[in-house]
TORKOL-4160 file (C-alpha; in steps of 0.2 Angstrom, whole numbers, padded with zeros to 4 digits, m for minus):
299
<pt num="1" X="0247" Y="0074" Z="m0313"/>
<pt num="2" X="0244" Y="0062" Z="m0328"/>
<pt num="3" X="0231" Y="0065" Z="m0342"/>
<pt num="4" X="0220" Y="0051" Z="m0336"/>
<pt num="5" X="0220" Y="0058" Z="m0318"/>
<pt num="6" X="0214" Y="0075" Z="m0325"/>
<pt num="7" X="0200" Y="0067" Z="m0335"/>
<pt num="8" X="0194" Y="0057" Z="m0319"/>
<pt num="9" X="0194" Y="0073" Z="m0309"/>
<pt num="10" X="0184" Y="0082" Z="m0322"/>
<pt num="11" X="0171" Y="0068" Z="m0323"/>
<pt num="12" X="0170" Y="0068" Z="m0304"/>
<pt num="13" X="0168" Y="0087" Z="m0302"/>
<pt num="14" X="0151" Y="0094" Z="m0303"/>
<pt num="15" X="0146" Y="0103" Z="m0319"/>
<pt num="16" X="0138" Y="0118" Z="m0309"/>
<pt num="17" X="0141" Y="0125" Z="m0292"/>
<pt num="18" X="0130" Y="0117" Z="m0278"/>
<pt num="19" X="0114" Y="0126" Z="m0274"/>
<pt num="20" X="0110" Y="0128" Z="m0256"/>
<pt num="21" X="0093" Y="0121" Z="m0251"/>
<pt num="22" X="0083" Y="0128" Z="m0238"/>
<pt num="23" X="0068" Y="0120" Z="m0229"/>
<pt num="24" X="0051" Y="0126" Z="m0236"/>
<pt num="25" X="0043" Y="0139" Z="m0225"/>
<pt num="26" X="0027" Y="0128" Z="m0226"/>
<pt num="27" X="0035" Y="0113" Z="m0217"/>
<pt num="28" X="0040" Y="0114" Z="m0199"/>
<pt num="29" X="0058" Y="0109" Z="m0194"/>
<pt num="30" X="0060" Y="0098" Z="m0179"/>
<pt num="31" X="0077" Y="0097" Z="m0170"/>
<pt num="32" X="0080" Y="0082" Z="m0160"/>
<pt num="33" X="0090" Y="0085" Z="m0144"/>
<pt num="34" X="0094" Y="0074" Z="m0130"/>
<pt num="35" X="0080" Y="0074" Z="m0116"/>
<pt num="36" X="0085" Y="0083" Z="m0100"/>
<pt num="37" X="0090" Y="0072" Z="m0086"/>
<pt num="38" X="0080" Y="0080" Z="m0073"/>
<pt num="39" X="0061" Y="0075" Z="m0069"/>
<pt num="40" X="0053" Y="0084" Z="m0084"/>
<pt num="41" X="0038" Y="0080" Z="m0095"/>
<pt num="42" X="0038" Y="0090" Z="m0111"/>
<pt num="43" X="0019" Y="0092" Z="m0113"/>
<pt num="44" X="0021" Y="0101" Z="m0129"/>
<pt num="45" X="0030" Y="0086" Z="m0137"/>
<pt num="46" X="0018" Y="0074" Z="m0129"/>
<pt num="47" X="0004" Y="0083" Z="m0137"/>
<pt num="48" X="0012" Y="0083" Z="m0154"/>
<pt num="49" X="0015" Y="0064" Z="m0152"/>
<pt num="50" X="m0003" Y="0060" Z="m0145"/>
<pt num="51" X="m0008" Y="0050" Z="m0160"/>
<pt num="52" X="0007" Y="0039" Z="m0157"/>
<pt num="53" X="0001" Y="0036" Z="m0139"/>
<pt num="54" X="m0016" Y="0032" Z="m0145"/>
<pt num="55" X="m0009" Y="0020" Z="m0158"/>
<pt num="56" X="0001" Y="0011" Z="m0144"/>
<pt num="57" X="m0014" Y="0010" Z="m0132"/>
<pt num="58" X="m0026" Y="0004" Z="m0146"/>
<pt num="59" X="m0013" Y="m0009" Z="m0152"/>
<pt num="60" X="m0011" Y="m0016" Z="m0134"/>
<pt num="61" X="m0030" Y="m0017" Z="m0131"/>
<pt num="62" X="m0032" Y="m0027" Z="m0147"/>
<pt num="63" X="m0017" Y="m0038" Z="m0143"/>
<pt num="64" X="m0022" Y="m0041" Z="m0125"/>
<pt num="65" X="m0036" Y="m0053" Z="m0128"/>
<pt num="66" X="m0032" Y="m0058" Z="m0146"/>
<pt num="67" X="m0035" Y="m0077" Z="m0150"/>
<pt num="68" X="m0044" Y="m0079" Z="m0133"/>
<pt num="69" X="m0060" Y="m0089" Z="m0132"/>
<pt num="70" X="m0068" Y="m0078" Z="m0119"/>
<pt num="71" X="m0060" Y="m0061" Z="m0124"/>
<pt num="72" X="m0064" Y="m0046" Z="m0113"/>
<pt num="73" X="m0075" Y="m0057" Z="m0102"/>
<pt num="74" X="m0058" Y="m0061" Z="m0093"/>
<pt num="75" X="m0059" Y="m0043" Z="m0086"/>
<pt num="76" X="m0074" Y="m0048" Z="m0076"/>
<pt num="77" X="m0069" Y="m0066" Z="m0072"/>
<pt num="78" X="m0052" Y="m0062" Z="m0064"/>
<pt num="79" X="m0058" Y="m0050" Z="m0051"/>
<pt num="80" X="m0073" Y="m0061" Z="m0047"/>
<pt num="81" X="m0063" Y="m0077" Z="m0045"/>
<pt num="82" X="m0050" Y="m0067" Z="m0034"/>
<pt num="83" X="m0064" Y="m0059" Z="m0024"/>
<pt num="84" X="m0072" Y="m0076" Z="m0021"/>
<pt num="85" X="m0056" Y="m0084" Z="m0014"/>
<pt num="86" X="m0054" Y="m0069" Z="m0003"/>
<pt num="87" X="m0072" Y="m0069" Z="0004"/>
<pt num="88" X="m0070" Y="m0088" Z="0007"/>
<pt num="89" X="m0053" Y="m0088" Z="0015"/>
<pt num="90" X="m0052" Y="m0072" Z="0024"/>
<pt num="91" X="m0070" Y="m0068" Z="0027"/>
<pt num="92" X="m0077" Y="m0085" Z="0032"/>
<pt num="93" X="m0062" Y="m0093" Z="0040"/>
<pt num="94" X="m0050" Y="m0079" Z="0045"/>
<pt num="95" X="m0064" Y="m0068" Z="0050"/>
<pt num="96" X="m0055" Y="m0052" Z="0044"/>
<pt num="97" X="m0064" Y="m0036" Z="0049"/>
<pt num="98" X="m0075" Y="m0027" Z="0037"/>
<pt num="99" X="m0083" Y="m0013" Z="0047"/>
<pt num="100" X="m0100" Y="m0008" Z="0043"/>
<pt num="101" X="m0099" Y="m0014" Z="0025"/>
<pt num="102" X="m0104" Y="m0031" Z="0019"/>
<pt num="103" X="m0088" Y="m0041" Z="0017"/>
<pt num="104" X="m0091" Y="m0046" Z="m0002"/>
<pt num="105" X="m0094" Y="m0028" Z="m0007"/>
<pt num="106" X="m0079" Y="m0022" Z="0003"/>
<pt num="107" X="m0067" Y="m0035" Z="m0005"/>
<pt num="108" X="m0073" Y="m0032" Z="m0023"/>
<pt num="109" X="m0071" Y="m0014" Z="m0020"/>
<pt num="110" X="m0053" Y="m0017" Z="m0015"/>
<pt num="111" X="m0049" Y="m0030" Z="m0029"/>
<pt num="112" X="m0054" Y="m0020" Z="m0044"/>
<pt num="113" X="m0042" Y="m0005" Z="m0041"/>
<pt num="114" X="m0029" Y="m0017" Z="m0035"/>
<pt num="115" X="m0031" Y="m0027" Z="m0051"/>
<pt num="116" X="m0029" Y="m0011" Z="m0061"/>
<pt num="117" X="m0013" Y="m0006" Z="m0052"/>
<pt num="118" X="m0005" Y="m0024" Z="m0053"/>
<pt num="119" X="m0009" Y="m0024" Z="m0072"/>
<pt num="120" X="m0002" Y="m0007" Z="m0075"/>
<pt num="121" X="0013" Y="m0010" Z="m0065"/>
<pt num="122" X="0017" Y="m0026" Z="m0074"/>
<pt num="123" X="0015" Y="m0019" Z="m0091"/>
<pt num="124" X="0024" Y="m0003" Z="m0088"/>
<pt num="125" X="0039" Y="m0011" Z="m0081"/>
<pt num="126" X="0041" Y="m0022" Z="m0097"/>
<pt num="127" X="0036" Y="m0008" Z="m0109"/>
<pt num="128" X="0053" Y="m0004" Z="m0115"/>
<pt num="129" X="0058" Y="m0022" Z="m0118"/>
<pt num="130" X="0042" Y="m0027" Z="m0126"/>
<pt num="131" X="0044" Y="m0013" Z="m0139"/>
<pt num="132" X="0062" Y="m0016" Z="m0143"/>
<pt num="133" X="0061" Y="m0012" Z="m0161"/>
<pt num="134" X="0053" Y="0004" Z="m0158"/>
<pt num="135" X="0065" Y="0010" Z="m0145"/>
<pt num="136" X="0080" Y="0006" Z="m0156"/>
<pt num="137" X="0074" Y="0011" Z="m0173"/>
<pt num="138" X="0061" Y="0025" Z="m0172"/>
<pt num="139" X="0062" Y="0042" Z="m0163"/>
<pt num="140" X="0047" Y="0047" Z="m0151"/>
<pt num="141" X="0046" Y="0052" Z="m0133"/>
<pt num="142" X="0050" Y="0036" Z="m0124"/>
<pt num="143" X="0039" Y="0040" Z="m0109"/>
<pt num="144" X="0024" Y="0036" Z="m0121"/>
<pt num="145" X="0028" Y="0018" Z="m0118"/>
<pt num="146" X="0025" Y="0017" Z="m0099"/>
<pt num="147" X="0011" Y="0030" Z="m0101"/>
<pt num="148" X="0002" Y="0019" Z="m0114"/>
<pt num="149" X="0005" Y="0004" Z="m0103"/>
<pt num="150" X="m0004" Y="0011" Z="m0088"/>
<pt num="151" X="m0019" Y="0017" Z="m0099"/>
<pt num="152" X="m0023" Y="0000" Z="m0106"/>
<pt num="153" X="m0029" Y="m0008" Z="m0090"/>
<pt num="154" X="m0041" Y="0007" Z="m0088"/>
<pt num="155" X="m0052" Y="m0003" Z="m0100"/>
<pt num="156" X="m0052" Y="m0018" Z="m0089"/>
<pt num="157" X="m0056" Y="m0007" Z="m0074"/>
<pt num="158" X="m0072" Y="m0001" Z="m0082"/>
<pt num="159" X="m0077" Y="m0018" Z="m0089"/>
<pt num="160" X="m0076" Y="m0025" Z="m0071"/>
<pt num="161" X="m0085" Y="m0011" Z="m0063"/>
<pt num="162" X="m0102" Y="m0018" Z="m0066"/>
<pt num="163" X="m0098" Y="m0032" Z="m0054"/>
<pt num="164" X="m0095" Y="m0020" Z="m0040"/>
<pt num="165" X="m0111" Y="m0011" Z="m0044"/>
<pt num="166" X="m0121" Y="m0027" Z="m0044"/>
<pt num="167" X="m0114" Y="m0031" Z="m0026"/>
<pt num="168" X="m0118" Y="m0013" Z="m0021"/>
<pt num="169" X="m0136" Y="m0016" Z="m0026"/>
<pt num="170" X="m0137" Y="m0033" Z="m0018"/>
<pt num="171" X="m0131" Y="m0028" Z="m0001"/>
<pt num="172" X="m0137" Y="m0010" Z="m0002"/>
<pt num="173" X="m0119" Y="m0002" Z="0001"/>
<pt num="174" X="m0122" Y="0014" Z="m0008"/>
<pt num="175" X="m0112" Y="0031" Z="m0004"/>
<pt num="176" X="m0122" Y="0042" Z="0008"/>
<pt num="177" X="m0116" Y="0058" Z="0002"/>
<pt num="178" X="m0107" Y="0068" Z="m0012"/>
<pt num="179" X="m0090" Y="0059" Z="m0008"/>
<pt num="180" X="m0093" Y="0049" Z="m0024"/>
<pt num="181" X="m0086" Y="0064" Z="m0034"/>
<pt num="182" X="m0069" Y="0061" Z="m0026"/>
<pt num="183" X="m0068" Y="0043" Z="m0033"/>
<pt num="184" X="m0058" Y="0048" Z="m0049"/>
<pt num="185" X="m0045" Y="0057" Z="m0038"/>
<pt num="186" X="m0041" Y="0041" Z="m0029"/>
<pt num="187" X="m0040" Y="0032" Z="m0045"/>
<pt num="188" X="m0028" Y="0045" Z="m0051"/>
<pt num="189" X="m0017" Y="0042" Z="m0037"/>
<pt num="190" X="m0016" Y="0024" Z="m0042"/>
<pt num="191" X="m0012" Y="0029" Z="m0060"/>
<pt num="192" X="0002" Y="0041" Z="m0054"/>
<pt num="193" X="0010" Y="0028" Z="m0042"/>
<pt num="194" X="0009" Y="0015" Z="m0056"/>
<pt num="195" X="0017" Y="0026" Z="m0069"/>
<pt num="196" X="0031" Y="0032" Z="m0057"/>
<pt num="197" X="0035" Y="0014" Z="m0052"/>
<pt num="198" X="0034" Y="0009" Z="m0070"/>
<pt num="199" X="0046" Y="0023" Z="m0075"/>
<pt num="200" X="0059" Y="0016" Z="m0062"/>
<pt num="201" X="0057" Y="m0002" Z="m0066"/>
<pt num="202" X="0057" Y="m0001" Z="m0085"/>
<pt num="203" X="0073" Y="0009" Z="m0084"/>
<pt num="204" X="0081" Y="m0004" Z="m0072"/>
<pt num="205" X="0074" Y="m0018" Z="m0083"/>
<pt num="206" X="0084" Y="m0012" Z="m0098"/>
<pt num="207" X="0100" Y="m0016" Z="m0089"/>
<pt num="208" X="0095" Y="m0029" Z="m0076"/>
<pt num="209" X="0083" Y="m0042" Z="m0082"/>
<pt num="210" X="0078" Y="m0047" Z="m0064"/>
<pt num="211" X="0063" Y="m0036" Z="m0064"/>
<pt num="212" X="0051" Y="m0049" Z="m0071"/>
<pt num="213" X="0055" Y="m0061" Z="m0057"/>
<pt num="214" X="0053" Y="m0047" Z="m0043"/>
<pt num="215" X="0036" Y="m0041" Z="m0048"/>
<pt num="216" X="0026" Y="m0056" Z="m0046"/>
<pt num="217" X="0033" Y="m0058" Z="m0028"/>
<pt num="218" X="0029" Y="m0040" Z="m0024"/>
<pt num="219" X="0012" Y="m0041" Z="m0031"/>
<pt num="220" X="0007" Y="m0057" Z="m0022"/>
<pt num="221" X="0010" Y="m0048" Z="m0005"/>
<pt num="222" X="0004" Y="m0031" Z="m0010"/>
<pt num="223" X="m0015" Y="m0034" Z="m0008"/>
<pt num="224" X="m0012" Y="m0039" Z="0010"/>
<pt num="225" X="m0002" Y="m0023" Z="0013"/>
<pt num="226" X="m0015" Y="m0012" Z="0005"/>
<pt num="227" X="m0031" Y="m0017" Z="0015"/>
<pt num="228" X="m0039" Y="m0027" Z="0001"/>
<pt num="229" X="m0045" Y="m0041" Z="0012"/>
<pt num="230" X="m0050" Y="m0030" Z="0027"/>
<pt num="231" X="m0056" Y="m0013" Z="0033"/>
<pt num="232" X="m0040" Y="m0002" Z="0036"/>
<pt num="233" X="m0049" Y="0008" Z="0050"/>
<pt num="234" X="m0052" Y="m0008" Z="0060"/>
<pt num="235" X="m0033" Y="m0011" Z="0061"/>
<pt num="236" X="m0024" Y="m0004" Z="0076"/>
<pt num="237" X="m0018" Y="0014" Z="0074"/>
<pt num="238" X="0000" Y="0010" Z="0074"/>
<pt num="239" X="m0001" Y="m0002" Z="0060"/>
<pt num="240" X="m0012" Y="0010" Z="0050"/>
<pt num="241" X="0002" Y="0023" Z="0050"/>
<pt num="242" X="0014" Y="0009" Z="0043"/>
<pt num="243" X="0001" Y="0004" Z="0030"/>
<pt num="244" X="m0001" Y="0023" Z="0025"/>
<pt num="245" X="0017" Y="0022" Z="0018"/>
<pt num="246" X="0009" Y="0012" Z="0004"/>
<pt num="247" X="0000" Y="0023" Z="m0008"/>
<pt num="248" X="m0012" Y="0009" Z="m0013"/>
<pt num="249" X="m0019" Y="0009" Z="0005"/>
<pt num="250" X="m0025" Y="0027" Z="0003"/>
<pt num="251" X="m0032" Y="0022" Z="m0014"/>
<pt num="252" X="m0042" Y="0008" Z="m0008"/>
<pt num="253" X="m0048" Y="0016" Z="0008"/>
<pt num="254" X="m0053" Y="0032" Z="m0001"/>
<pt num="255" X="m0061" Y="0022" Z="m0015"/>
<pt num="256" X="m0072" Y="0012" Z="m0003"/>
<pt num="257" X="m0077" Y="0028" Z="0006"/>
<pt num="258" X="m0082" Y="0036" Z="m0010"/>
<pt num="259" X="m0092" Y="0022" Z="m0018"/>
<pt num="260" X="m0097" Y="0011" Z="m0004"/>
<pt num="261" X="m0100" Y="0024" Z="0010"/>
<pt num="262" X="m0088" Y="0015" Z="0021"/>
<pt num="263" X="m0079" Y="0023" Z="0035"/>
<pt num="264" X="m0070" Y="0040" Z="0031"/>
<pt num="265" X="m0051" Y="0038" Z="0029"/>
<pt num="266" X="m0039" Y="0047" Z="0040"/>
<pt num="267" X="m0034" Y="0062" Z="0029"/>
<pt num="268" X="m0017" Y="0063" Z="0038"/>
<pt num="269" X="m0013" Y="0045" Z="0033"/>
<pt num="270" X="m0020" Y="0048" Z="0016"/>
<pt num="271" X="m0009" Y="0063" Z="0014"/>
<pt num="272" X="0006" Y="0052" Z="0018"/>
<pt num="273" X="0001" Y="0040" Z="0004"/>
<pt num="274" X="m0001" Y="0054" Z="m0008"/>
<pt num="275" X="0016" Y="0061" Z="m0003"/>
<pt num="276" X="0024" Y="0044" Z="m0006"/>
<pt num="277" X="0015" Y="0042" Z="m0023"/>
<pt num="278" X="0022" Y="0059" Z="m0029"/>
<pt num="279" X="0039" Y="0055" Z="m0023"/>
<pt num="280" X="0039" Y="0038" Z="m0032"/>
<pt num="281" X="0033" Y="0047" Z="m0048"/>
<pt num="282" X="0047" Y="0060" Z="m0046"/>
<pt num="283" X="0061" Y="0047" Z="m0043"/>
<pt num="284" X="0055" Y="0036" Z="m0057"/>
<pt num="285" X="0054" Y="0050" Z="m0069"/>
<pt num="286" X="0072" Y="0056" Z="m0064"/>
<pt num="287" X="0079" Y="0038" Z="m0066"/>
<pt num="288" X="0070" Y="0036" Z="m0083"/>
<pt num="289" X="0076" Y="0053" Z="m0090"/>
<pt num="290" X="0094" Y="0049" Z="m0084"/>
<pt num="291" X="0094" Y="0032" Z="m0092"/>
<pt num="292" X="0085" Y="0037" Z="m0108"/>
<pt num="293" X="0100" Y="0042" Z="m0119"/>
<pt num="294" X="0107" Y="0024" Z="m0116"/>
<pt num="295" X="0091" Y="0014" Z="m0119"/>
<pt num="296" X="0095" Y="0010" Z="m0137"/>
<pt num="297" X="0113" Y="0005" Z="m0134"/>
<pt num="298" X="0109" Y="m0005" Z="m0118"/>
<pt num="299" X="0093" Y="m0014" Z="m0123"/>
């Protein structure tokens, strides 16, 4: 070894032995591990990142009506316009059955939860693609993106609720018992179904970009298959069981019974809808967890 090489090694070598640093006991240490691929929600981790979820929801609420002239008024106009078309076309001309409830009240009571589900499903299925920079650069539980997407339309739901209350007052369609306390349970079924389907479609959308083309077609026929334009109990019984495979049928029939005093839904058929909603949630969460490690590479 030459003298020049020895001098270079002396300059490169540390003047003192390295000191082992240990994390301060005051600072918690977080170990990031791959998420398990079975249908699992780490509620402790979700609670730790609750502020991230709140930030995502608040950001999307602000962006939703940014630079619009009417702003949040669209949350009222959209269900009103939709219900008006349904009342004229299906109520006046097609004479769809409404049972013992005034048809306008029946329709708007179906449109409002359906509008929530449609918006929640559309946004949750696109949540990963819409947050590309977050998915590829920052660590946080990816399930927060579909979860935030299904929470944002809740604001529109409550903004449009006074329209239903006004029609209930005009036509006198009030609940005739304590069943009104069950209304949040039916809305929870819509949220769980939208979240599970959003998990599934957002995972598929990362790899196959056909989802944005499929969803509008699916949502265009979903109101007809969910009883938005008619009373489900007026349909022949064999068709009621087929419609029961759609969780939104249970949501709309139960919601009308809870808030309008409409006919009580068949609890056996409602149980079928609840079971299908839970299965969709588990399937969606399973696919999401299995695909999650590859999101950043595939997206």
